[in-house]
TORTOR-679192 format. One record per residue: z, y, x of N, C-alpha, C, O in turn. Coordinates in steps of 0.1 Angstrom, whole numbers, padded with zeros to 4 digits, always signed. Each point is the difference from the previous one (the first is absolute). Example, Ala and Ser with C-alpha at 12.3 -4.5 7.8 and 13.67 -1.06 7.14 Angstrom:
<guvos>
+0078-0057+0132+0000+0012-0009+0000+0012+0009+0007+0000+0010
-0014+0011-0014+0000+0011+0009+0008+0011-0008+0001+0011+0005
</guvos>
This chain:
<guvos>
+0427-0107-0277+0014+0001+0008+0011-0012-0009+0000+0000-0012
+0007-0009+0021+0011-0003-0007+0008+0004-0009-0006+0010-0004
+0013-0010-0001+0015+0004-0002+0006-0009+0006-0002-0012+0004
+0018+0028-0003+0011-0004+0008+0010-0014-0010-0005-0007-0009
+0014+0007+0012+0009-0010-0007+0006+0011-0009+0001+0001-0012
+0004+0008+0022+0001+0010-0010-0002+0008-0014+0004+0004-0011
-0011-0004+0018-0016+0003-0011+0007-0004-0014+0006+0005-0010
-0012-0025+0017+0001-0009-0015+0011+0002-0005+0003+0007-0010
+0005-0012+0017+0015+0005-0005+0003+0013-0010+0008-0002-0010
-0014+0013+0011+0002+0011-0009-0006-0003-0014+0006+0003-0011
-0020-0008+0013-0011-0003-0008+0016-0015-0011+0007+0001-0010
-0009-0007+0015+0010-0013-0005+0009+0008-0009+0000+0002-0012
+0009+0004+0025+0011+0009-0011-0002+0004-0009+0007-0002-0010
-0020+0013+0007-0007+0009-0009-0003-0010-0015+0002+0003-0012
-0007-0011+0016-0006-0012-0008+0018+0000-0008+0006+0006-0010
-0002-0014+0019+0009-0009-0006+0008+0014-0010+0002-0002-0012
+0000+0015+0019+0006+0013-0014-0007+0002-0007+0006+0000-0010
-0018+0002+0007-0009-0003-0013-0001-0010-0005-0007+0000-0009
+0012-0012+0012-0002-0015-0014+0012+0002+0000+0003-0008-0010
+0013+0015+0016+0007+0004-0007+0001+0005-0014+0003-0005-0011
-0008+0017+0015+0000+0013-0006-0003-0006-0014+0008-0003-0009
-0024+0000+0010-0010-0004-0010+0012-0012-0010+0002+0003-0011
+0004-0016+0016+0009-0001-0009+0011+0004-0002+0008-0009-0004
+0000+0024+0004+0010+0002-0003-0005+0007-0009+0009+0002-0008
-0025+0008+0005-0001+0005-0006-0009-0015-0017+0001+0000-0012
-0005-0008+0018-0004-0008-0010+0014-0005-0009+0000+0000-0013
+0013-0003+0021+0009+0000-0008+0012+0010-0005+0012+0000-0003
-0026+0009+0004+0012+0016-0012-0004-0009-0009+0011-0006-0001
-0021-0001-0008-0003+0001-0018+0008-0011-0003-0004-0011+0002
+0014+0014-0009+0012-0006-0002-0011-0014-0012-0010+0000-0007
+0020-0009+0009-0004-0013-0004+0006+0001-0012+0000+0012-0003
+0007-0024-0011+0005-0004-0009-0003-0016+0004-0009-0008-0001
+0021+0008+0005+0005-0013+0000+0018-0008-0008+0012+0000+0003
-0021-0007-0017+0017+0000-0002+0008+0015-0005+0011-0004-0004
-0012+0012+0003+0000+0010-0008+0003+0009+0021+0001+0012+0000
-0001-0015+0005+0005+0006+0013-0012+0006+0012-0008-0005+0007
+0011+0016-0009-0012+0007+0009+0004-0002+0015+0011-0002+0004
-0022+0003+0002+0000+0003+0017-0005+0006+0005-0012+0003-0002
+0021+0004+0010-0013+0013+0008+0006+0008+0014+0012+0003+0002
-0024-0002+0008+0004+0000+0014+0012+0014-0004+0002+0007-0009
+0003-0011+0022+0007+0014+0001-0001+0014+0004+0008+0003+0009
-0014+0006-0013-0006+0014+0003+0003+0001+0017-0009+0003+0008
+0025-0006-0005+0004+0007+0018-0015-0012+0000-0010+0004-0005
+0011-0014+0009-0011-0011+0003-0008+0004+0004-0003+0000+0012
-0007+0007-0023-0011+0009-0004-0001+0011+0015-0004+0002+0012
+0012+0000-0022-0001+0013+0015+0003+0001+0018-0004+0008+0008
+0012-0018-0006+0005-0007+0008-0014-0002+0009-0002+0004+0012
-0008-0011-0023-0013-0006+0008-0014+0012+0001-0009-0002+0007
+0010+0009-0012-0006+0013-0001+0004+0011+0010-0009+0007+0003
+0020-0005+0001+0003+0002+0011-0008-0001+0014-0006+0006+0009
+0015-0024-0013-0008-0005+0010-0014-0002+0010-0004-0002+0011
+0000+0003-0022-0016+0000-0001-0004+0008+0005-0006-0002+0010
+0008+0016-0015+0000+0013-0001+0003+0003+0020-0010+0005+0006
+0021-0008+0000+0006-0003+0016-0014-0002+0007-0006+0009+0006
+0002-0030-0013-0012+0000+0008-0009+0006+0001-0005-0002+0011
-0004+0011-0021-0010+0008+0003+0003+0010+0011-0007+0004+0009
+0026+0001-0016-0004+0012+0014+0002-0005+0015-0004+0006+0010
+0011-0018-0012-0006-0007+0014-0011-0002+0003-0001-0004+0012
-0014+0005-0021-0014+0002+0004-0005+0008+0004-0010+0001+0008
+0018+0008-0014-0012+0009+0001-0007+0009-0012-0007+0009+0001
+0013-0016-0012-0010+0000-0017+0012+0009-0005+0011-0003-0005
-0016+0015+0007+0008+0011-0004+0002-0003-0022+0010-0003-0007
-0027+0006+0001-0002-0006-0010+0008-0005-0007+0007+0005-0009
-0007-0018+0013+0003-0014-0010+0018+0002+0000+0008-0001-0010
-0004+0003+0030+0014+0004-0006+0005+0011-0009+0007-0002-0010
-0012+0010+0012+0006+0010-0017-0003-0001-0012+0007+0006-0009
-0020-0018+0006-0003-0004-0011+0014-0007-0006+0004+0003-0011
+0001-0010+0019+0012-0014+0002+0013+0011-0003+0010-0003-0007
-0014+0015+0015+0014+0006+0000+0001+0004-0011+0012+0000-0004
-0022+0006-0008-0002+0007-0012+0004-0008-0007+0006+0004-0010
-0008-0017+0011+0003-0010-0008+0016-0004+0002+0007-0006-0008
-0005+0009+0014+0019-0004+0010+0006+0014-0012+0009-0001-0008
-0015+0011+0012+0007+0010-0006+0002+0005-0018+0007+0008-0005
-0019-0021-0001-0001-0001-0007+0010-0010-0008+0003+0001-0011
+0000-0009+0019+0016-0011-0002+0010+0006-0001+0008-0001-0010
-0006+0010+0022+0011+0013+0004+0002+0007+0010+0000-0002+0012
+0001+0015-0022-0003+0008+0017+0012+0007-0002+0001+0012-0002
+0011-0021+0004+0009+0004+0006+0008-0011+0014+0011-0004+0004
-0029+0004+0000+0008-0016+0011-0006+0009+0009-0011+0005-0001
+0022-0005+0013-0003+0009+0011-0007-0003+0013-0002+0007+0010
-0004-0024-0013-0009-0001+0014-0013-0001-0011-0008-0008+0004
+0005+0012-0011-0014+0005-0008-0004+0013+0008-0011+0004+0004
+0023+0000-0002-0004+0018+0005-0002+0001+0016-0006+0007+0007
+0011-0015-0005+0001-0010+0013-0016-0003+0004-0007+0004+0010
+0003-0010-0019-0013-0006+0006-0006+0008-0006-0011-0003+0005
+0009+0014-0016-0013+0007-0001+0002+0013+0014-0009+0004+0006
+0021-0001-0003+0000+0010+0008-0006-0004+0015-0007+0007+0007
+0009-0020-0004-0009-0008+0013-0018+0003-0006-0010+0003+0007
+0011-0003-0021-0013-0004+0003-0001+0015+0002+0002+0004+0012
-0006+0004-0019+0000+0019+0002-0003+0007+0010-0010+0007+0002
+0026-0015+0010+0003+0000+0015-0018-0002+0003-0007+0010-0002
+0001-0022+0005-0010-0003+0004-0014+0006-0001-0009+0002+0008
+0012+0003-0024-0016+0008-0002+0002+0016+0003-0006+0010+0000
+0022-0016+0004-0007+0025+0004+0007+0002-0008+0004+0012+0003
+0002-0017-0016+0005+0012-0017+0018+0002+0004+0009-0007-0005
-0009+0020+0018+0016-0003+0005+0009+0004-0013+0010-0006-0002
-0018+0018-0007+0015+0004-0006+0000-0009-0008+0011-0001-0006
-0020-0009+0001+0003-0012-0007+0010-0010+0004+0006-0008-0007
-0006+0009+0020+0004-0013+0006+0015+0007-0001+0010-0006-0004
-0011+0018+0007+0019+0005+0004+0004-0001-0012+0012+0001-0002
-0025-0002-0016+0010+0003-0007+0004-0013-0002+0011-0002-0005
-0017-0005+0008+0002-0017-0003+0016-0003+0007+0010-0002-0006
-0011+0003+0017+0007-0003+0011+0013+0004-0010+0009-0008-0002
-0007+0022-0003+0013+0007-0002+0006-0010-0015+0012-0002-0004
-0025-0004+0000+0005-0004-0011+0007-0014+0001+0011-0003-0005
-0016-0002+0009+0004-0012+0006+0016+0001+0000+0010-0002-0006
-0015+0007+0019+0018+0010+0004+0011+0003-0007+0012-0002+0003
-0018+0007-0015+0012+0007-0011+0004-0013-0007+0012-0002-0004
-0027-0008+0002+0005-0012-0008+0011-0011+0004+0009-0005-0006
-0012+0003+0022+0014-0004+0006+0001+0002+0018-0005-0002+0011
+0015+0008-0019+0003+0018+0014+0004-0010+0012+0001+0006+0012
+0003-0022-0013+0005-0006+0013-0009-0012+0005+0002-0010+0006
-0015+0015-0012-0008-0005+0008-0005-0003+0013-0009+0008+0000
+0010-0011+0008-0003+0002+0015-0011+0000+0005-0004+0011+0005
-0004-0023-0005-0015+0001-0002-0006+0012-0006-0008+0005+0008
+0010+0001-0020-0008+0006-0004+0002+0017+0007-0010+0006+0002
+0023-0002+0000+0003+0007+0009-0009+0003+0015-0006+0010+0004
+0009-0024+0005-0006-0004+0010-0012+0001+0001-0002+0001+0012
-0015-0001-0023-0003-0003+0002-0004+0022-0009-0011+0005+0001
+0020+0000-0007-0006+0013+0002+0000+0007+0010-0007+0010+0002
+0021-0017+0008-0002+0016+0010-0004-0010+0013+0007+0002+0010
-0019-0014-0008-0013+0000+0001-0007+0008-0007-0005+0007+0009
+0001-0003-0018-0009+0009-0008+0001+0016+0006-0009+0009+0001
+0023-0009+0003+0006+0016+0001-0007+0007+0013-0006+0010+0003
+0011-0029+0006-0007+0004+0015-0009+0001+0002-0003+0008+0008
-0006-0014-0013-0016+0009-0003+0000+0011-0003-0007+0008+0006
+0014-0004-0014-0006+0011-0005+0004+0014+0015-0005+0011+0000
+0014-0016+0009+0007+0004+0004+0011+0010-0004+0002+0010+0007
+0006-0014-0017+0011+0004-0007+0014-0010+0002+0009-0006-0006
-0015+0009+0021+0014-0010+0014+0017+0000-0011+0006-0010-0004
-0002+0022+0002+0013+0008-0007+0003-0010-0012+0010-0007+0002
-0015+0004-0012-0003-0007-0012-0004-0015+0003+0001-0006-0011
-0004+0000+0021+0000-0011+0007+0013-0006+0004+0004-0012+0001
+0001+0024+0000+0014-0005+0013+0010-0002-0012+0008-0009+0000
-0010+0020-0012+0002-0004-0009+0009-0009-0005+0012-0003-0001
-0024+0000-0001-0003-0019-0010+0005-0007+0011+0011-0006+0000
-0020+0005+0009+0011-0007+0010+0011-0005+0001+0002-0012+0002
+0006+0020-0003+0015+0002+0005+0007-0007-0010+0011-0006+0002
-0018+0006-0017+0007-0008-0012-0012-0014-0006-0001-0006-0010
-0007+0003+0024+0000-0015-0002+0004-0008+0009-0002-0011-0004
+0009+0014+0020+0003+0002+0007+0017-0003-0003+0008-0003+0009
-0006+0004-0019+0015+0001-0002+0005-0005-0013+0010+0003-0007
-0023-0011+0004-0002-0017-0010+0002-0008+0013-0008+0000+0009
+0019-0007-0012+0001-0010+0015-0002-0019-0011+0008-0008+0001
-0018+0008-0006-0001-0008-0006-0016+0002-0004-0007-0004-0009
+0003+0010+0020-0017+0004-0003-0003-0005+0010+0003+0004+0011
-0016-0019-0013-0001-0011+0007-0012+0009+0012-0001-0005+0011
-0006+0018-0012-0004+0004+0011+0006+0011+0006-0009+0008+0003
+0022-0004+0001+0009+0010+0003-0002+0000+0012+0007+0009+0003
-0013-0014+0008-0004-0002+0017-0008+0011+0000+0003+0011+0006
-0020-0014-0014-0010+0009-0004+0004+0013-0006-0006+0011+0002
+0015-0014-0008-0004+0014+0000+0014+0014+0007+0001+0012-0003
+0006-0020+0011+0007+0011+0008-0016+0005+0011-0006+0011+0003
+0003-0027+0001-0014+0012+0007-0005+0010-0004-0005+0009+0008
+0005-0008-0023-0011+0006-0004+0006+0009-0004-0007+0007-0008
+0024-0001+0010+0005+0006-0003+0002+0010+0016+0001+0012+0002
-0001-0023+0009+0001+0008+0010-0010+0006+0008+0002+0006+0010
-0016-0010-0014-0016+0002-0003+0003+0019-0004-0003+0010+0007
+0011-0011-0021-0001+0012-0006+0008+0011+0007-0002+0012+0000
+0009-0017+0003+0015+0009+0009-0008+0008+0013+0002+0011+0004
-0014-0025+0002-0008+0006+0010-0007+0012-0003+0000+0009+0008
-0005-0009-0017-0009+0009-0008+0010+0007-0001+0002+0002+0012
+0008+0006-0019+0006+0014+0004+0005+0000+0013+0001+0013+0000
+0001-0015+0007+0004-0001+0010+0017-0007+0002+0003-0002+0012
+0001+0000-0016+0011-0009+0003+0003-0012+0008+0005-0011-0004
-0008+0013+0013+0003-0015+0013+0012-0009-0007+0000-0009-0008
+0010+0018+0015+0007-0008-0004+0004-0010-0013+0005-0011+0003
-0010+0018-0023+0002-0007-0006-0009-0015+0006+0003-0012+0003
-0016+0020-0001-0010-0009-0002+0001-0011+0015-0009-0009+0001
+0020+0012+0009+0008-0010+0009+0006-0008-0013-0009-0008-0003
+0019+0007-0005+0009-0005-0004-0003-0010-0012+0005-0010-0004
-0022+0019-0003+0000-0011-0006-0010-0005+0003-0007-0003-0010
+0001-0002+0022-0009-0008+0010+0008-0013+0002-0003-0012-0003
+0015+0017+0010+0013-0008+0007+0009-0012-0015+0004-0011+0002
-0004+0018-0016+0002-0004-0007-0010-0013-0005+0003-0011-0006
-0013+0014+0010-0014-0016-0007+0002-0005+0010+0001-0012-0001
+0000+0017+0015+0001-0005+0010+0007-0013+0001-0005-0010+0006
+0019+0010-0014+0009-0007+0008+0000-0016-0013+0004-0012+0001
-0013+0022-0013-0003-0013-0014-0013-0005+0008-0001-0012-0003
-0006+0015+0009-0015-0006+0001-0001+0002+0016-0007+0011+0003
+0011-0018+0010-0002+0003+0010-0012-0008+0003-0004+0002+0012
-0002-0010-0017-0014-0002+0000-0014+0008-0004-0012-0003+0000
+0020+0014-0002-0014+0009-0005-0009+0013+0009+0001+0012-0002
-0009-0018+0011-0002+0002+0010-0005+0015+0000+0004+0008+0009
-0011-0005-0018-0003+0015-0003+0014+0010+0002+0003+0009+0007
+0003-0016-0017+0013+0011+0000+0008+0003+0019+0006+0011+0003
-0008-0020+0005+0000-0002+0014-0004+0009+0006+0005+0004+0010
-0016-0002-0015-0006+0011+0006+0002+0016-0007-0003+0010+0006
+0009-0011-0017+0007+0013+0000+0011+0004+0001+0005+0011+0001
-0002-0022+0000+0015+0000+0007-0003+0008+0017+0004+0011+0002
-0007-0015+0004-0004+0002+0017-0008+0021-0003+0001+0010+0007
-0010-0014-0022-0009+0014+0003+0012+0010-0002+0003+0008+0009
+0005-0009-0022+0013+0014-0007+0010-0003+0016+0005+0009+0006
-0004-0022+0001+0014+0008+0009-0010+0006+0011+0006+0006+0007
-0020-0007-0004-0004+0005+0010-0002+0020+0001-0001+0009+0008
+0003-0012-0027+0000+0022-0003+0009+0008-0004+0000+0011-0005
+0013-0028+0011+0014+0011-0002+0000-0001+0013+0010+0007+0005
-0016-0012+0002+0005+0002+0018+0006-0013+0009+0002-0001+0012
+0001-0010-0022+0011-0012+0004-0015-0012+0000-0005-0008-0008
+0002+0015+0024-0005-0006+0006+0001-0016+0005-0007-0011-0001
+0016+0014+0005+0005-0027+0004+0001-0002-0014+0003-0012-0001
-0003+0019-0011+0002-0013-0010-0017-0002-0004-0007-0010-0004
+0003+0023+0005-0013+0001-0007-0009-0009+0009-0009-0007-0004
+0011+0008+0015-0003-0011+0016+0001-0015-0011-0009-0007-0004
+0019+0006+0003+0006-0014-0005-0010-0005-0009-0007-0010+0000
+0009+0023-0012-0009-0009-0014-0012-0001+0001-0007-0006-0008
+0004+0014+0019-0021-0003+0003+0001-0012+0007-0008-0009-0004
+0018+0007+0014-0004-0010+0009-0002-0014-0011-0010-0007+0000
+0023+0007-0009-0001-0004-0013-0012-0008-0008-0003-0012-0003
-0003+0026+0001-0010+0000-0013-0018-0004+0015-0012-0004-0002
+0019+0008+0012-0018-0002+0006+0007-0021+0005-0010-0007+0000
+0014+0004+0001+0004-0015+0001-0006-0009-0009-0004-0012+0001
+0004+0024-0016-0003-0010-0012-0016+0003-0004-0002-0004-0012
-0008+0009+0016-0009+0002-0003-0016-0002+0013+0001+0001+0012
-0009-0003-0018-0006-0003+0009-0011+0007+0000-0010-0008+0001
+0008+0020-0002-0008+0011+0004+0003+0016-0006-0006+0005-0010
+0017+0002+0017+0008+0016-0013-0015+0005+0004-0009-0002+0008
+0014+0009-0019-0006+0008-0009-0003+0020+0012+0008+0002+0009
-0013+0003-0011-0001+0015+0007+0016+0004-0002+0008-0003+0009
-0006+0010-0024+0017+0003-0001+0007-0011+0010+0010+0005+0005
-0011-0012-0003+0016-0009+0009-0005+0004+0015+0008+0004+0009
-0022-0006-0008-0001-0002+0021-0003+0019+0001-0004+0005+0011
+0005+0003-0021+0004+0014+0007+0019+0000+0001+0007+0006+0008
-0002-0016-0020+0015+0005+0007-0002-0010+0009+0003+0006+0011
-0005-0015-0009-0001-0007+0020+0000+0003+0003+0008-0002+0009
-0019+0015-0007-0007+0010+0013+0015+0009+0004+0007-0001+0010
-0005+0009-0021+0014+0010-0004+0014-0014+0006+0008+0002+0010
-0007-0007-0013+0015-0005+0005-0001-0010+0017+0008-0003+0009
-0025+0002-0011-0001-0005+0017+0005+0014+0008+0010-0001+0007
-0017+0011-0008+0000+0012+0003+0015+0007+0004+0003+0006+0010
+0003-0010-0019+0016+0003-0005+0010-0003+0015+0008+0004+0008
-0019-0017-0013+0011-0010+0013-0008+0002+0015+0007+0004+0009
-0018-0006-0006+0000+0009+0009-0007-0016+0005+0005-0005+0009
-0016+0000-0017-0010-0012+0003-0009+0002+0001-0006+0001-0011
+0000+0000+0020-0011+0012+0001-0015-0013-0003-0011+0003-0005
+0015-0022+0010-0006-0009-0005-0004-0001-0017-0012-0002-0004
+0027+0005-0005-0001-0009-0010-0011+0016-0002-0012-0002-0004
+0017+0016+0005-0012+0013-0007-0009-0007+0003-0003-0008-0008
-0002+0008+0017-0019-0001+0006-0004-0020-0009-0010-0007-0003
+0020+0006+0001-0007-0016-0011-0003+0004-0012-0011+0001-0005
+0023+0002+0001+0000+0004-0014-0013+0016-0001-0003+0002-0012
-0001+0006+0020-0004+0010-0002-0018-0010-0003-0011+0003-0005
+0015-0013+0010-0018-0006+0003+0001-0007-0008-0012-0002-0001
+0015-0003-0006+0004-0008-0012-0006+0012-0014-0005-0004-0010
+0008+0017+0012+0002+0008-0011-0013+0005+0003-0007+0003-0010
+0004-0001+0021-0015+0004+0006-0005-0007-0010-0002+0001-0012
-0003-0014+0024-0006-0008-0009-0007-0005-0016-0011-0001-0004
+0027-0004-0001-0004-0002-0015+0004+0011-0009+0001-0003-0012
+0001+0017+0015+0002-0001-0012-0004+0022+0006+0007+0010-0003
-0021-0010+0012+0000+0014+0007-0004+0010-0015+0000+0012+0001
-0002-0017-0014-0008+0010-0005+0019+0007-0008+0000+0009-0008
+0012-0016+0011+0013+0002-0007+0005+0014+0003-0004+0007+0009
+0012-0006-0017+0011+0008-0003+0007+0002+0010+0004+0011+0004
+0000-0025+0003+0008-0003+0008-0004+0007+0015+0006+0007+0007
-0017-0011-0007-0006+0000+0013-0007+0014+0003-0006+0000+0011
+0004+0012-0020+0002+0008+0002+0008+0008+0005-0004+0007+0009
+0022-0005-0018+0009-0001+0005+0005+0001+0012+0004+0010+0006
-0004-0029-0002-0006+0000+0013-0002+0005+0009+0008+0004+0009
-0027-0002-0009+0000+0012+0010+0000+0012-0003-0009+0005+0006
+0015+0003-0014+0006+0009+0004+0015+0008+0000+0004+0011+0000
+0002-0027+0001+0016+0001+0008-0004-0005+0014+0010-0002+0007
-0019-0001-0003-0002-0010+0016-0011+0011+0005-0001+0003+0012
-0004+0002-0020-0016+0015+0006-0009-0014+0007+0002-0004+0011
-0010-0002-0019-0008-0012+0001-0013+0011-0003-0012-0005+0000
</guvos>
């Protein structure tokens, strides 16, 4: 099987990092010339070590990542980025308590690090700790210079939905939409939350915008389309979306809901 261009790029990137790291380590040995010693900056060695660890994290090579993060801690045990990376490793290996411990340590060392809080919020969301996720995300979106703020608003909206606070969810989604109108999944989220709030005309507008941008609707979207069409008395649309849901997603949760609601 031929390797994809993305795979080749990743391998090349890792090779470059390994080469840079080996050069850094080798240059740590002090050389004497004319009585003047030269040695690489410790911060450069630390940066290269953490960067290589992140390459291994992206590849799912957890032991290799931990090995380099351990080396990084020996260089500087007060660096917030190291603990964040360690948290990602433990999160992915199912060591939940260790992951949380490292997230908290990272935030303690760098309380304004929006990226760390955003990752920690995603971790909390997966643990069904939605109120805690909201607490972190509210701080993230409060950082007006955070470059991934639009996505953080989406995560905030989804967390509020889990807490049944639909109005705050709608407001969070709107804020994100104003920042990035090209986010197709977000357009659907706005349609869905407006439907739940019984704002059917607005829900239909967002749903139409979403439907016109996707080639094939997932089961969740078809089910929303069915319910909206039913609200507006569009029998043809109900029949069309229902047939698509039945044919493409016969074992989906949404098809079961459809059969229950329409007594099929």
